[in-house]
One Martini backbone bead per residue (centre of mass of N, CA, C, O) as a GRO file, in nm:
protein
  461
    1MET     BB    1   0.617   1.436   2.849
    2ILE     BB    2   0.511   1.458   2.541
    3ARG     BB    3   0.190   1.555   2.410
    4TYR     BB    4  -0.030   1.450   2.163
    5ASP     BB    5  -0.302   1.458   1.956
    6ALA     BB    6  -0.134   1.275   1.735
    7LEU     BB    7  -0.052   0.946   1.642
    8VAL     BB    8   0.151   0.824   1.363
    9VAL     BB    9   0.180   0.505   1.208
   10GLY     BB   10   0.312   0.602   0.941
   11THR     BB   11   0.379   0.730   0.574
   12GLY     BB   12   0.171   0.650   0.395
   13PHE     BB   13  -0.132   0.690   0.261
   14GLY     BB   14  -0.278   0.681   0.538
   15GLY     BB   15  -0.082   0.860   0.717
   16ALA     BB   16  -0.010   1.118   0.556
   17VAL     BB   17  -0.296   1.224   0.515
   18ILE     BB   18  -0.412   1.243   0.806
   19GLY     BB   19  -0.175   1.397   0.938
   20THR     BB   20  -0.191   1.649   0.765
   21ARG     BB   21  -0.486   1.736   0.826
   22LEU     BB   22  -0.453   1.759   1.133
   23ALA     BB   23  -0.230   1.971   1.130
   24GLN     BB   24  -0.399   2.185   0.963
   25SER     BB   25  -0.615   2.203   1.212
   26GLY     BB   26  -0.396   2.228   1.481
   27MET     BB   27  -0.255   1.980   1.546
   28ARG     BB   28  -0.045   1.770   1.728
   29VAL     BB   29   0.192   1.588   1.528
   30LEU     BB   30   0.316   1.243   1.510
   31PHE     BB   31   0.550   1.068   1.324
   32LEU     BB   32   0.617   0.713   1.286
   33GLU     BB   33   0.917   0.582   1.121
   34ARG     BB   34   1.119   0.309   1.037
   35GLY     BB   35   1.232   0.465   0.805
   36PRO     BB   36   1.380   0.656   0.579
   37TRP     BB   37   1.483   0.885   0.385
   38TRP     BB   38   1.441   0.930   0.028
   39GLY     BB   39   1.621   1.067  -0.198
   40PRO     BB   40   1.537   1.380  -0.273
   41ALA     BB   41   1.429   1.438   0.025
   42ALA     BB   42   1.710   1.372   0.171
   43ALA     BB   43   1.854   1.652   0.108
   44ASP     BB   44   1.674   1.802   0.362
   45VAL     BB   45   1.831   1.617   0.563
   46ALA     BB   46   1.992   1.440   0.767
   47PRO     BB   47   2.224   1.195   0.706
   48SER     BB   48   2.116   0.995   0.936
   49VAL     BB   49   1.806   0.988   0.769
   50GLY     BB   50   1.935   0.964   0.481
   51ARG     BB   51   1.885   0.809   0.148
   52SER     BB   52   1.975   0.648  -0.115
   53LEU     BB   53   1.875   0.486  -0.371
   54PRO     BB   54   1.875   0.179  -0.511
   55ARG     BB   55   2.181   0.136  -0.701
   56GLY     BB   56   2.329  -0.102  -0.810
   57LEU     BB   57   2.538  -0.308  -0.648
   58TRP     BB   58   2.575  -0.137  -0.389
   59GLY     BB   59   2.269  -0.051  -0.357
   60SER     BB   60   2.137  -0.342  -0.318
   61ARG     BB   61   2.172  -0.353  -0.001
   62LYS     BB   62   1.896  -0.156   0.020
   63LEU     BB   63   1.650  -0.331  -0.079
   64LEU     BB   64   1.640  -0.516   0.187
   65ARG     BB   65   1.518  -0.537   0.508
   66ASN     BB   66   1.305  -0.789   0.531
   67ASN     BB   67   1.213  -1.142   0.620
   68ARG     BB   68   0.906  -1.310   0.653
   69PHE     BB   69   0.855  -1.631   0.789
   70ALA     BB   70   0.556  -1.838   0.746
   71GLY     BB   71   0.359  -2.060   0.902
   72GLN     BB   72   0.112  -2.211   1.087
   73ASN     BB   73   0.289  -2.149   1.387
   74ARG     BB   74   0.525  -1.958   1.257
   75SER     BB   75   0.745  -1.663   1.282
   76VAL     BB   76   1.027  -1.523   1.096
   77ASP     BB   77   1.262  -1.255   1.134
   78VAL     BB   78   1.480  -1.136   0.875
   79ARG     BB   79   1.740  -0.927   0.896
   80VAL     BB   80   1.927  -0.724   0.665
   81ASN     BB   81   1.834  -0.396   0.650
   82ILE     BB   82   1.720  -0.125   0.819
   83ASP     BB   83   1.736   0.056   0.534
   84GLY     BB   84   1.547  -0.088   0.367
   85LEU     BB   85   1.287  -0.082   0.123
   86TYR     BB   86   1.202  -0.381   0.155
   87GLU     BB   87   0.933  -0.615   0.237
   88LEU     BB   88   0.884  -0.958   0.330
   89HIS     BB   89   0.606  -1.201   0.307
   90ARG     BB   90   0.612  -1.553   0.379
   91PHE     BB   91   0.379  -1.776   0.290
   92PRO     BB   92   0.262  -2.074   0.194
   93ARG     BB   93   0.080  -1.914  -0.072
   94LEU     BB   94   0.217  -1.622  -0.004
   95THR     BB   95   0.353  -1.309  -0.124
   96VAL     BB   96   0.452  -1.003   0.037
   97LEU     BB   97   0.487  -0.660  -0.039
   98GLY     BB   98   0.684  -0.397   0.105
   99ALA     BB   99   0.756  -0.080   0.262
  100SER     BB  100   1.032   0.153   0.362
  101GLY     BB  101   0.959   0.483   0.458
  102VAL     BB  102   0.926   0.802   0.378
  103GLY     BB  103   0.615   0.732   0.204
  104GLY     BB  104   0.628   0.445   0.155
  105GLY     BB  105   0.472   0.298  -0.121
  106SER     BB  106   0.527   0.550  -0.313
  107HIS     BB  107   0.817   0.453  -0.403
  108VAL     BB  108   0.712   0.150  -0.546
  109TYR     BB  109   0.491   0.221  -0.712
  110ALA     BB  110   0.327   0.271  -1.034
  111ALA     BB  111   0.130   0.541  -0.999
  112ILE     BB  112  -0.155   0.445  -0.992
  113GLN     BB  113  -0.475   0.634  -1.027
  114ARG     BB  114  -0.765   0.446  -0.926
  115ALA     BB  115  -1.090   0.409  -0.916
  116PRO     BB  116  -1.351   0.247  -0.838
  117ASP     BB  117  -1.634   0.129  -0.885
  118PRO     BB  118  -1.934   0.229  -0.762
  119ASP     BB  119  -2.020  -0.070  -0.649
  120TYR     BB  120  -1.797  -0.113  -0.437
  121TRP     BB  121  -1.953   0.038  -0.188
  122ASP     BB  122  -2.150  -0.200  -0.104
  123ALA     BB  123  -1.932  -0.319   0.119
  124PHE     BB  124  -2.019  -0.081   0.286
  125PRO     BB  125  -2.138   0.125   0.474
  126PRO     BB  126  -2.395   0.353   0.412
  127GLU     BB  127  -2.215   0.616   0.457
  128ILE     BB  128  -2.057   0.485   0.211
  129THR     BB  129  -2.025   0.637  -0.105
  130SER     BB  130  -1.958   0.742  -0.411
  131ASP     BB  131  -2.054   1.037  -0.370
  132GLU     BB  132  -1.919   1.085  -0.089
  133MET     BB  133  -1.616   1.027  -0.204
  134ALA     BB  134  -1.549   1.232  -0.430
  135PRO     BB  135  -1.404   1.472  -0.270
  136TYR     BB  136  -1.166   1.290  -0.171
  137PHE     BB  137  -1.049   1.222  -0.441
  138ALA     BB  138  -0.995   1.517  -0.521
  139LYS     BB  139  -0.788   1.579  -0.300
  140VAL     BB  140  -0.576   1.378  -0.390
  141ARG     BB  141  -0.538   1.480  -0.680
  142ASP     BB  142  -0.438   1.762  -0.598
  143MET     BB  143  -0.170   1.641  -0.470
  144GLN     BB  144  -0.074   1.410  -0.695
  145ARG     BB  145  -0.126   1.476  -1.000
  146PRO     BB  146  -0.263   1.306  -1.212
  147SER     BB  147  -0.187   1.164  -1.541
  148PRO     BB  148  -0.171   1.058  -1.838
  149ALA     BB  149  -0.019   0.845  -2.010
  150PRO     BB  150   0.201   0.823  -2.248
  151PRO     BB  151   0.188   0.744  -2.558
  152SER     BB  152   0.295   0.507  -2.769
  153SER     BB  153   0.462   0.491  -3.080
  154LYS     BB  154   0.511   0.169  -2.999
  155PRO     BB  155   0.328  -0.077  -2.970
  156ARG     BB  156   0.274  -0.337  -2.779
  157ALA     BB  157   0.188  -0.659  -2.815
  158VAL     BB  158   0.012  -0.682  -2.560
  159ASN     BB  159  -0.181  -0.446  -2.625
  160ILE     BB  160  -0.291  -0.549  -2.891
  161ALA     BB  161  -0.399  -0.822  -2.779
  162LEU     BB  162  -0.593  -0.720  -2.563
  163SER     BB  163  -0.773  -0.573  -2.764
  164ARG     BB  164  -0.839  -0.817  -2.957
  165SER     BB  165  -0.971  -0.989  -2.706
  166GLY     BB  166  -1.184  -0.748  -2.579
  167MET     BB  167  -1.050  -0.535  -2.430
  168THR     BB  168  -1.026  -0.242  -2.243
  169MET     BB  169  -0.855   0.042  -2.304
  170GLU     BB  170  -0.605   0.245  -2.117
  171LEU     BB  171  -0.483   0.542  -1.975
  172PRO     BB  172  -0.323   0.573  -1.708
  173HIS     BB  173  -0.312   0.742  -1.411
  174LEU     BB  174  -0.023   0.924  -1.311
  175ALA     BB  175   0.202   1.013  -1.040
  176ILE     BB  176   0.349   1.209  -1.276
  177ASP     BB  177   0.600   1.420  -1.394
  178HIS     BB  178   0.658   1.429  -1.732
  179THR     BB  179   0.878   1.665  -1.735
  180ARG     BB  180   1.084   1.487  -1.536
  181CYS     BB  181   1.080   1.236  -1.681
  182VAL     BB  182   1.334   0.985  -1.808
  183ARG     BB  183   1.241   0.690  -1.884
  184CYS     BB  184   1.355   0.434  -1.682
  185SER     BB  185   1.147   0.227  -1.533
  186SER     BB  186   1.222   0.263  -1.191
  187CYS     BB  187   0.976   0.293  -0.990
  188VAL     BB  188   1.022   0.030  -0.794
  189LEU     BB  189   1.308   0.187  -0.684
  190GLY     BB  190   1.259   0.466  -0.709
  191CYS     BB  191   1.276   0.819  -0.754
  192THR     BB  192   1.558   1.027  -0.853
  193HIS     BB  193   1.381   1.287  -1.008
  194ALA     BB  194   1.105   1.389  -0.885
  195ALA     BB  195   0.853   1.278  -1.064
  196LYS     BB  196   0.728   1.128  -0.852
  197THR     BB  197   0.449   1.185  -0.633
  198THR     BB  198   0.547   1.150  -0.351
  199LEU     BB  199   0.473   1.195  -0.015
  200ASP     BB  200   0.754   1.349   0.046
  201LEU     BB  201   0.645   1.581  -0.186
  202THR     BB  202   0.349   1.646  -0.067
  203TYR     BB  203   0.213   1.596   0.215
  204LEU     BB  204   0.457   1.610   0.424
  205PRO     BB  205   0.541   1.907   0.383
  206ALA     BB  206   0.264   2.012   0.480
  207ALA     BB  207   0.288   1.899   0.764
  208ARG     BB  208   0.544   2.050   0.849
  209ALA     BB  209   0.429   2.337   0.795
  210ALA     BB  210   0.202   2.269   1.032
  211GLY     BB  211   0.405   2.118   1.270
  212ALA     BB  212   0.488   1.847   1.215
  213GLU     BB  213   0.638   1.543   1.313
  214ILE     BB  214   0.928   1.343   1.202
  215TRP     BB  215   1.029   1.004   1.283
  216PRO     BB  216   1.282   0.842   1.177
  217LEU     BB  217   1.386   0.530   1.256
  218CYS     BB  218   1.099   0.452   1.411
  219GLU     BB  219   0.997   0.155   1.567
  220VAL     BB  220   0.712   0.010   1.643
  221VAL     BB  221   0.652  -0.223   1.944
  222HIS     BB  222   0.419  -0.061   2.115
  223ILE     BB  223   0.069  -0.063   2.223
  224GLY     BB  224  -0.159   0.160   2.417
  225ARG     BB  225  -0.306   0.254   2.697
  226ALA     BB  226  -0.292   0.603   2.842
  227ASP     BB  227  -0.403   0.860   2.999
  228ARG     BB  228  -0.666   0.893   2.810
  229GLY     BB  229  -0.498   0.734   2.584
  230TYR     BB  230  -0.184   0.685   2.418
  231GLN     BB  231   0.088   0.444   2.392
  232VAL     BB  232   0.424   0.451   2.250
  233GLN     BB  233   0.673   0.224   2.141
  234ALA     BB  234   1.016   0.276   2.025
  235ILE     BB  235   1.281   0.223   1.800
  236ASP     BB  236   1.583   0.390   1.774
  237HIS     BB  237   1.811   0.322   1.521
  238ARG     BB  238   2.030   0.536   1.585
  239THR     BB  239   2.053   0.460   1.919
  240ARG     BB  240   1.917   0.198   2.035
  241THR     BB  241   1.649   0.310   2.162
  242ARG     BB  242   1.379   0.364   2.377
  243VAL     BB  243   1.067   0.519   2.308
  244THR     BB  244   0.813   0.741   2.458
  245VAL     BB  245   0.471   0.814   2.366
  246ARG     BB  246   0.187   1.044   2.369
  247GLY     BB  247  -0.178   1.041   2.293
  248ASP     BB  248  -0.510   1.102   2.218
  249ARG     BB  249  -0.433   0.971   1.939
  250LEU     BB  250  -0.440   0.672   1.721
  251ILE     BB  251  -0.273   0.597   1.410
  252MET     BB  252  -0.290   0.322   1.196
  253ALA     BB  253  -0.017   0.305   0.919
  254ALA     BB  254   0.196   0.035   0.875
  255GLY     BB  255   0.045  -0.152   0.720
  256THR     BB  256  -0.130  -0.427   0.696
  257MET     BB  257   0.063  -0.626   0.844
  258ASN     BB  258   0.164  -0.442   1.088
  259THR     BB  259  -0.101  -0.346   1.199
  260THR     BB  260  -0.224  -0.625   1.259
  261ARG     BB  261  -0.001  -0.727   1.443
  262LEU     BB  262  -0.020  -0.506   1.664
  263LEU     BB  263  -0.317  -0.559   1.735
  264PHE     BB  264  -0.285  -0.849   1.826
  265GLN     BB  265  -0.080  -0.793   2.050
  266ALA     BB  266  -0.259  -0.592   2.212
  267ARG     BB  267  -0.494  -0.796   2.264
  268ASP     BB  268  -0.341  -1.093   2.332
  269ARG     BB  269  -0.059  -1.028   2.473
  270TRP     BB  270  -0.073  -0.741   2.630
  271ARG     BB  271  -0.369  -0.628   2.688
  272THR     BB  272  -0.409  -0.304   2.589
  273LEU     BB  273  -0.656  -0.390   2.358
  274PRO     BB  274  -0.926  -0.580   2.438
  275ALA     BB  275  -1.179  -0.458   2.247
  276ILE     BB  276  -1.114  -0.586   2.001
  277SER     BB  277  -1.234  -0.749   1.760
  278ALA     BB  278  -1.286  -1.080   1.645
  279GLN     BB  279  -1.234  -0.972   1.333
  280LEU     BB  280  -0.951  -0.987   1.346
  281GLY     BB  281  -0.815  -1.079   1.019
  282ALA     BB  282  -1.033  -1.027   0.831
  283ARG     BB  283  -1.067  -0.993   0.493
  284PHE     BB  284  -0.825  -1.111   0.340
  285SER     BB  285  -0.620  -0.972   0.066
  286GLY     BB  286  -0.432  -0.959  -0.257
  287ASN     BB  287  -0.621  -0.839  -0.490
  288ALA     BB  288  -0.559  -1.057  -0.703
  289ASP     BB  289  -0.276  -1.070  -0.761
  290TYR     BB  290  -0.124  -1.156  -1.106
  291PRO     BB  291   0.187  -1.231  -1.178
  292VAL     BB  292   0.339  -1.265  -1.508
  293LEU     BB  293   0.550  -1.400  -1.724
  294VAL     BB  294   0.663  -1.263  -2.040
  295ARG     BB  295   0.715  -1.324  -2.393
  296GLY     BB  296   0.688  -1.070  -2.632
  297ALA     BB  297   0.575  -0.771  -2.564
  298ARG     BB  298   0.741  -0.669  -2.793
  299ARG     BB  299   0.738  -0.590  -3.124
  300ASP     BB  300   1.003  -0.430  -3.062
  301PRO     BB  301   1.288  -0.309  -2.910
  302GLY     BB  302   1.139  -0.002  -2.911
  303ALA     BB  303   0.868  -0.091  -2.747
  304SER     BB  304   0.881   0.183  -2.539
  305SER     BB  305   0.804   0.445  -2.310
  306GLY     BB  306   0.978   0.442  -2.017
  307VAL     BB  307   0.751   0.360  -1.846
  308LEU     BB  308   0.621   0.129  -1.651
  309VAL     BB  309   0.320   0.240  -1.728
  310ASN     BB  310   0.117   0.292  -2.045
  311SER     BB  311  -0.104   0.062  -1.992
  312ALA     BB  312  -0.446  -0.067  -1.985
  313ALA     BB  313  -0.681  -0.332  -1.890
  314HIS     BB  314  -1.037  -0.433  -1.911
  315THR     BB  315  -1.290  -0.608  -1.768
  316ASP     BB  316  -1.555  -0.697  -1.582
  317GLY     BB  317  -1.329  -0.842  -1.348
  318ALA     BB  318  -1.053  -0.709  -1.463
  319TYR     BB  319  -0.700  -0.599  -1.435
  320TYR     BB  320  -0.436  -0.475  -1.658
  321ILE     BB  321  -0.073  -0.466  -1.654
  322ASP     BB  322   0.218  -0.348  -1.830
  323ALA     BB  323   0.542  -0.412  -1.722
  324ASP     BB  324   0.841  -0.215  -1.777
  325LEU     BB  325   1.124  -0.390  -1.694
  326PRO     BB  326   1.467  -0.331  -1.721
  327PHE     BB  327   1.584  -0.592  -1.537
  328LEU     BB  328   1.478  -0.787  -1.732
  329PRO     BB  329   1.557  -1.054  -1.916
  330GLY     BB  330   1.524  -1.153  -2.242
  331GLY     BB  331   1.228  -1.016  -2.307
  332LEU     BB  332   1.101  -0.975  -2.036
  333ASP     BB  333   0.781  -0.949  -1.870
  334LEU     BB  334   0.504  -0.796  -1.684
  335LEU     BB  335   0.188  -0.934  -1.611
  336ILE     BB  336  -0.086  -0.775  -1.432
  337GLY     BB  337  -0.336  -0.894  -1.236
  338MET     BB  338  -0.673  -0.800  -1.121
  339SER     BB  339  -0.923  -0.862  -0.855
  340ASP     BB  340  -1.219  -0.981  -0.720
  341ASP     BB  341  -1.189  -1.252  -0.483
  342ASN     BB  342  -1.369  -1.295  -0.237
  343SER     BB  343  -1.208  -1.343   0.022
  344PRO     BB  344  -1.183  -1.579   0.314
  345ALA     BB  345  -0.940  -1.483   0.440
  346ARG     BB  346  -0.688  -1.491   0.707
  347LEU     BB  347  -0.544  -1.348   0.976
  348TYR     BB  348  -0.306  -1.493   1.215
  349PRO     BB  349  -0.166  -1.574   1.505
  350VAL     BB  350   0.177  -1.638   1.578
  351ARG     BB  351   0.477  -1.721   1.654
  352GLY     BB  352   0.625  -1.400   1.577
  353GLY     BB  353   0.327  -1.333   1.428
  354LEU     BB  354   0.200  -1.410   1.109
  355SER     BB  355  -0.067  -1.571   0.927
  356THR     BB  356  -0.212  -1.756   0.634
  357ASP     BB  357  -0.466  -1.898   0.401
  358ALA     BB  358  -0.385  -1.767   0.159
  359GLY     BB  359  -0.485  -1.839  -0.189
  360ARG     BB  360  -0.577  -1.974  -0.484
  361HIS     BB  361  -0.785  -2.190  -0.364
  362LEU     BB  362  -1.004  -1.969  -0.253
  363SER     BB  363  -1.010  -1.835  -0.578
  364ALA     BB  364  -1.007  -2.018  -0.842
  365SER     BB  365  -1.204  -1.883  -1.050
  366VAL     BB  366  -1.049  -1.617  -1.082
  367TYR     BB  367  -0.781  -1.743  -1.198
  368ARG     BB  368  -0.908  -1.890  -1.435
  369ARG     BB  369  -1.009  -1.638  -1.577
  370MET     BB  370  -0.731  -1.503  -1.615
  371ASP     BB  371  -0.608  -1.729  -1.775
  372ALA     BB  372  -0.811  -1.712  -2.011
  373GLU     BB  373  -0.748  -1.415  -2.088
  374MET     BB  374  -0.448  -1.463  -2.150
  375THR     BB  375  -0.495  -1.678  -2.368
  376ALA     BB  376  -0.654  -1.493  -2.559
  377ALA     BB  377  -0.420  -1.295  -2.603
  378ARG     BB  378  -0.230  -1.500  -2.728
  379ALA     BB  379  -0.422  -1.574  -2.972
  380ALA     BB  380  -0.401  -1.249  -3.060
  381GLY     BB  381  -0.064  -1.211  -3.046
  382GLY     BB  382   0.064  -1.244  -2.787
  383PRO     BB  383   0.238  -1.325  -2.534
  384ARG     BB  384   0.410  -1.559  -2.359
  385VAL     BB  385   0.324  -1.755  -2.098
  386LEU     BB  386   0.536  -1.862  -1.814
  387GLY     BB  387   0.334  -1.967  -1.634
  388ALA     BB  388   0.138  -2.035  -1.367
  389PRO     BB  389   0.118  -1.939  -1.053
  390HIS     BB  390   0.092  -2.091  -0.733
  391ARG     BB  391   0.230  -1.855  -0.606
  392LEU     BB  392   0.144  -1.574  -0.469
  393VAL     BB  393   0.175  -1.215  -0.550
  394SER     BB  394   0.169  -0.915  -0.338
  395ALA     BB  395   0.133  -0.540  -0.322
  396HIS     BB  396  -0.198  -0.554  -0.208
  397PRO     BB  397  -0.275  -0.570   0.091
  398LEU     BB  398  -0.596  -0.651   0.246
  399GLY     BB  399  -0.707  -0.618   0.545
  400GLY     BB  400  -0.785  -0.726   0.905
  401ALA     BB  401  -0.937  -0.420   0.961
  402PRO     BB  402  -1.238  -0.389   0.885
  403ILE     BB  403  -1.492  -0.229   0.759
  404ALA     BB  404  -1.813  -0.182   0.934
  405ALA     BB  405  -2.126  -0.174   1.091
  406SER     BB  406  -1.996  -0.383   1.301
  407ALA     BB  407  -1.825  -0.592   1.524
  408SER     BB  408  -1.943  -0.857   1.384
  409GLY     BB  409  -1.803  -0.763   1.085
  410GLY     BB  410  -1.563  -0.593   1.228
  411VAL     BB  411  -1.331  -0.325   1.341
  412LEU     BB  412  -1.457  -0.075   1.186
  413ALA     BB  413  -1.586   0.206   1.137
  414HIS     BB  414  -1.662   0.435   0.894
  415THR     BB  415  -1.436   0.635   1.031
  416GLY     BB  416  -1.188   0.426   1.138
  417GLU     BB  417  -1.280   0.339   1.409
  418VAL     BB  418  -1.245   0.141   1.676
  419PHE     BB  419  -1.417  -0.085   1.819
  420GLY     BB  420  -1.394  -0.007   2.171
  421GLU     BB  421  -1.158   0.224   2.078
  422PRO     BB  422  -1.126   0.526   2.137
  423ARG     BB  423  -0.921   0.706   1.913
  424LEU     BB  424  -0.878   0.455   1.727
  425TYR     BB  425  -0.707   0.410   1.413
  426VAL     BB  426  -0.750   0.295   1.063
  427THR     BB  427  -0.582   0.392   0.726
  428ASP     BB  428  -0.507   0.149   0.572
  429GLY     BB  429  -0.537  -0.152   0.406
  430ALA     BB  430  -0.675  -0.295   0.654
  431ALA     BB  431  -0.963  -0.141   0.611
  432ILE     BB  432  -1.021  -0.310   0.362
  433PRO     BB  433  -1.303  -0.533   0.288
  434ARG     BB  434  -1.227  -0.533  -0.032
  435ALA     BB  435  -1.139  -0.598  -0.324
  436LEU     BB  436  -1.076  -0.394  -0.609
  437GLY     BB  437  -0.904  -0.469  -0.887
  438VAL     BB  438  -0.717  -0.227  -0.822
  439PRO     BB  439  -0.526   0.003  -0.737
  440PRO     BB  440  -0.540   0.130  -0.385
  441SER     BB  441  -0.416   0.414  -0.314
  442LEU     BB  442  -0.648   0.616  -0.368
  443THR     BB  443  -0.853   0.489  -0.171
  444ILE     BB  444  -0.692   0.508   0.088
  445ALA     BB  445  -0.655   0.816   0.078
  446ALA     BB  446  -0.958   0.893   0.071
  447LEU     BB  447  -1.030   0.761   0.345
  448ALA     BB  448  -0.832   0.941   0.505
  449GLU     BB  449  -0.965   1.206   0.438
  450ARG     BB  450  -1.233   1.133   0.571
  451ALA     BB  451  -1.133   1.075   0.857
  452ALA     BB  452  -1.019   1.356   0.908
  453ALA     BB  453  -1.278   1.520   0.866
  454LEU     BB  454  -1.435   1.380   1.102
  455ILE     BB  455  -1.249   1.461   1.331
  456VAL     BB  456  -1.263   1.766   1.296
  457GLN     BB  457  -1.570   1.785   1.318
  458ASP     BB  458  -1.591   1.666   1.606
  459ILE     BB  459  -1.425   1.884   1.751
  460HIS     BB  460  -1.605   2.138   1.656
  461THR     BB  461  -1.884   1.992   1.787
   0.00000   0.00000   0.00000
């Protein structure tokens, strides 16, 4: 059996970044990814592991991978298409969206790269500060190359109203090559033009050039300790066989929901990682994502930049983006709010998976404030909000294995290493102990850059 220096579960922002840097330091790295290669990057791999992005009626069959339904005591996973792009987790008061494929969520996110405010880091151990994080944010920006969204020649009604209501407007920095972008606004379905700088076009080619291996369509189903390191079992969906690999280090970056689920199973069911903190599942948040349908976002039918997001607004406690989705009918658009919800929610294990008590009721004042700010925008001439949702929908689940100063407060040390389980790391959204109130991809990637640098430093010293 081949033994690796590092096994990386997942190829999203947390996994791609740390795996690339470890490979570049000379380590033998293996990425295990449950999904296929997608879109432009798939042209350079074998047809058995590459897929075209879902487009049109026929392509829509590849849109959904699976749907996990969870109640208070049980979770059921309904598989739709093992090659699907999206995964849904439906909890009693919250629906979470995830992605599947080499490059993870970078295929379906809005490409916004925004750092949190400096005081955000007060929620972290003292080793992590705004100044200390600055070079790691710079490293990510060097790879993802974000630049300001192109201003629209015809401002949309929602943008005018948000400004009139007292919000501060900004042109968000997007990880998009605007010279290649064809302005189709289909970013959430994956970019077919290689304009969005997805991870399979930035970090992961660098990882492969440094000798890392990427095994697509390999879904990790079991993790644990073995032979002074870690052992991972995965299902190879191409052959429908189980494969086993070992490594000195294990980096969990399967996405917040799946990383937390696997850690719970390893601690409580398989008992292969028994030392994981009792705080596993804590500090779970949907980032206070608050998407609402609006009618009349465009001042006229031509008022669109052609990119998914061309402007954003923020108040003292919330961040808003106006999503120009081409497939919404009849003049409908999506206005998405985000905030720091200070959520006390938890993820907890149930038969078949996870469930959570997360919902609007746990942070009611936060959602009332966003309702009021949207109402003020409407009064300033903005679009009509078509009802406040009672069921929350989040594309940015955070927490579950939070960074903290000690095991009594969280699951991970400031390095990203699991308390009590040496050389086991978590570098995806599960590590984030507090909602950002802005899109989290840049922050997750920067923390992964930091974790990689500390591992390499530790090896050399």
